[in-house]
N, C-alpha and C positions, 0 to 999 in steps of 0.2 A: 578348307581353311577359311576362305573368304566368307562363307556362310556362317561359320562359327563366330568370326569377328563381328559380323553384322548382328547376330543374335546378342552377343555380349554388349555391343554398343546400345541396342535397344533396351536391354535390361538395365544398364547403367543410367541411361537417359531417363528411364521411368522412375528413378528414385525420388527426385524432387516432386514430380507429379503425384506419386503415391503419398508422399509426406503431406502435401497441402490438401489434396482431395480427401485423404484420410482424416485430416484435422476437421474439415467441414462436416464429415459424416459421423464422427464419434458421437454416441448418444448423450454425453454430458455437455456437449456444445460449449467448450471453454471460450470461444470467440464471441458468444452472444452477450447481450446486455439485459437478459431477462430477469436476473436477480438484482432488483433495485427497489429503492424506497424513497418517496418524496414527501415533502412537508405538507401537512393538512392545516392550512391557515384558518379554516373555518371552525375547526374543533378546538383550537388552542385555548379559547377563553374558558372552557369547561374542564380543562385538564388540571388535576391535582397532582403536583409533583413533590409532595411532602415526604414521600418515601425514598427520594433520590438525593444523594450528596455528590456534587461534582468535584473532582480532583483535577486541578490545573497546575501541572509543573511548569514553572516559568523561569527562564534564565535570560536576562537581557532582552526582554520582549516589550519594552516601553512603546514601541511603534505600533504594536498589534494587540496588546492585552486589553486595551480599552474597548475595541470593537468586539472582541471575543466576549467580554463580560457584559457589555451592553446587550448583545444578542441573547445572552442567558436570562437577562432580566425580563424578557417578554415571552419566555417559553411557557410559563404557567405559574400557578400559585404554589408557595411553600418550598420552592427549590433552595437547597443549601449549597453554597459554593465555598470551597477551600482552595486558595491559591498558595502553592508552596514556592516561595521566592528562593530559587536555587543559586544563592551567592551572587545575585545580580550586581553589576556595577553602574547600572543606570536607574531610571525612576520607575522601574517595574512595580515595586512594592507600593510606592506612593500613589501611583495611578490606580492600582487594584483596590487600595484602601478607600477610594472615593466612591465605590459602588456599594449599595445596600446589600444586606444578607451575604456579605462576603468576608470570610475570615482569612487573614494573612498569616502564614507560618514562615518564620525565618529558618531557612534550610541550614543544616549543619554542614561542615566541610565534608567533601567526598571521601569516604574511606577507600582503602585499597581494595581492588577486586570488584568494584561497583561501577556500572554505567550511570551517568549523571541523572538521566530521566527516571530510572528505576529507583535510585536512592531518594529522589524527591517524592516519588509516589509512595515509597515505603514509609516515609515520615508522615505523609498525608493520611495514610490508612489508619493511623492511631487516632485520628479525629473523626472517623466515620462512625455514625451511630444509626444509620438508616439501613433498610433491607437491600437497597440497590445502590450501586456506585457507577457514576459516569466518569470514565477516564477521557479527558479532553485536552488536546494540545493547545498551547497558548496562542497559536496562530490559526485556529479553526473557528470560523463563524457559522453558527447554526441559523438557518433561515427560520422565521416565525412558524411555529407549529411542528418543527422537525422532531423535537424531543418527545412530544406527545405521540407523534406517529411511531417513533421508534419504540416507545414503551408499549403502545398498543400492539405493535407487531410482535414484540417479545412475548407478551402475555397470550396473544392469539395462537402463536406457534408453539408455545410451551418451551421456549428456549431459556437457557441459563446465561447465555453469553451472546450478545449480538453486536455487530460493528458495521460501520459504513465507511467506504473509501471516499475520501474527499475529492471534490472537483478542484483540480489544480489550476492556479491562476495562469491565464494565457494572455500575454500582452505583446509578444514579439514573435518573429518568425521561428526562433529557436524553441520557444515555448510550444508553439503549435506543431512543430515538427517532432518534438521529442517527448512532451509530457503525456499526450494520449497514448503514445506507444508504451510508456512506462506502465500504464494501467493494462494495456493489451498484453504485455509480457507477464505481468503479475497474474493475470487470469489464465494464461497458458501454463504457467508454472504451478499455480494453485487453482485448478478449476473450481469455481464457486459451487457448482452443483455437487461435486464430490466432497468439498470441504463442509458443505451444509448437511451432508448425509451422516448417518450413524457410524460410518466407517472411520476408523482411527488412522488410516493410512495417509489421509490428506487433512491437514488442519491449517487454517489461515485466518488472519484478522487484519484489520486496518487500524493501527494504533492511535490514529488521530481522534477517533470517536468510537468508544467501546462502552456499552451498557451491560453490566454484569451483576449477578447476585453477589452481595457482599460476603455471605457465608461461603460461597464457592471460592472466592479469592482467599479467604482466610484458611479454608481447608487445604488448599494446594500450597500454602506457604508463600503466596505472592506478597512482596516482590523479591524477597530474599532468595527464593528458589531459582530465580533466573537473573540474579543480580549483575552478571557480566555479559548478558546477551545483548548483542548489537541489533539483531532483528527480533526485538522483544515482543512485538505483537503476535507474530506467528508462533514463537516459542510459548507465549502465554496461552494461545488457543490450543496448542498441542497438549499442554499440561491440563487444561480444562477437559479436553476430550479424553485424555488418558485416565482422568479421575472418574469417568463415567457420565459426564455432563454433555449437554448438546450445545452446539454453536451455530451461528448464522452470520454470513457476510454478504454484503451487497454494495452496489454503487448508489450514489445519491448526488443530485445537483443541489440539495439543500444543506449539504455539509461542504462549506467553501473554505479552501485554503487561502489565507491572506498573504502567505509568504511569496514575495516576488522573486522570480528567477531572471528572466529577460535575456540572459547571455548564455552562450554555450558553456562558459567557464563555471557559472554557478550551478547549472544542471549537471555538469561533469562532477563537481564536488559532491553533489547530492547522491549521485549514482555510485561513484567510486567509494563512497563512505562504507558501503555494505555489499557491493557486488561480489567480491571475492569471498566474503563471509558466507554468502548464499551458496557458494560452491564448496563450503567446508574447508577452504584454504587448500584445495586439492589441485595440484598442477595437472594431474591426469584428467580431472573433470574439465579443467579449463581448455585442454587440448580437444576433448570430446565436444565441448560447446563450440569451439572454433571450427571443427570439422562439420558439425551439424549446420552452422550458419553458412559455411561455404557451399554445402550441398543445397540448402534450402533457398538461399538468396542469390548466390553467385552462379551456380550451374544452370538455372533456367535461362539466363541471358546468354550463356555460352551456347546452349542448345538452340536458341533462336537464330543463331548464325549458321546453323547446320542445314544443308540441303535435304537431309534425310530424316532427322529426328526433331525438326523445329516444332511439329505439332505438340510434342510432349513438353517442350519448353513453354509453349503458349498456354497449355492447360495448367502447368505449374504456376505461371505468372498470374493467370486469371484467378485461380483458386486462392493464391496468396493475397491478391488485392481484395477479393470478396471477403476474406476472413477478417480483414481490418475495418471494413465499412460499418458494421454494427456499432463499434465503439465510437467511431467518428460521428455517426448519426445520433447516438445518445448524447454526446457533448455538443450537438448542433453545429458540427463543422462540415465543410464540403467533403464529399466522398473523394474528390480529386486528390486530397492529401494522401490517400492510400497508394497513389502511384509513387510516392516518395518513401514507402516503407523499406525498400532495400537500402536506401541511403541511411535511414534511421538505424537499421540493423547494423550497418558498418560502424556507425558512431557508437552504438551501445556495446558492440564487441570491443571497440577500442577503449571505452571507459572501463570495461571489465578487466582488460589487460592492465590498464593504469592502476586499478584497484589492487591487482596482484603484485605489480611492481612496488607499490607502496608497502604492501605487507612484507615482501621480501627485503625491503629496506628497514624493516622493524616497526612500521606504523600500521597497526590494525585498523584504526579509524581516527578521524579528527573531526570534532564538532564543538561549536560554541566555546572555542578557546581551550578545549581539552583534547589531549592526545592519548589514545589507548594503544599501548604497545603490543606488538605481535607476540 
């Protein structure tokens, strides 16, 4: 009986080690930063961007829209920009109108059943006459040469839809603790290597910066076909893939998010806005995620206190830490932040539960002064 209990203890103790070592060994390497694209500043002067129209949905973005549009002005020749002013109550439209080659569309009131950003983009699509469309958030600044690099990559790879995940602004302890982890978890949930393959089982995109063939958007009925989606970027990528087209997603330090977070509360609101949506509003999946987090992040430290199975706890902790280092190195942060990954995990799990509680109270999401009911 004692021998049986000892075997069971070792089997149970091996679970987190197998989880983390297995993550490091899977061939699609979801923890790595190998899928990335940076700006080519030296080639930007020769880039002709006349075949691209940029759609910028903007709602109360007076603080950031100027930097976004100024960065577009130096990307290359011929670029057309359409800003859809989504019922702003500040000076967003006036600031945008001061930039050349920029058309301002006054957005109509939000119809029932639509998410605000998608409604703005739907209105903007009516003004696109070019072969390629860039979907760009109003708080995203492109470094010089980035758009030319993205266009060249799209053409070289023969892709119909390419997107880049923004480098999130990190100015405080909470930013450094939680924002790189946001990218890390996104990559675990949607492995870029699988998303970039021909397989339709995994499809992902980063909605802040998407370069896509205009005829593809029109063929799949965007944006009406996903008008109430809160995770609109991944939904759009899945529709593109399901229609038989190819997608690509990567990281970039040349796509910079200007939106400041700084506090735990602001990051909480950003995550809780869509965390439970990611789980399909399923209480069962929420319990599964909670169990997985407990096994992956909590059990290794319990094992470290055991006189018999502590080596398995050490292996799990080491593999866990190593899995986060590539993302930290890509964003030029100290690898020591990886030691705080378990703390980040506890906070993200709490934010996911907070998202679920909001939903059960009747609030599916809240953003930019708009509340979307459950």
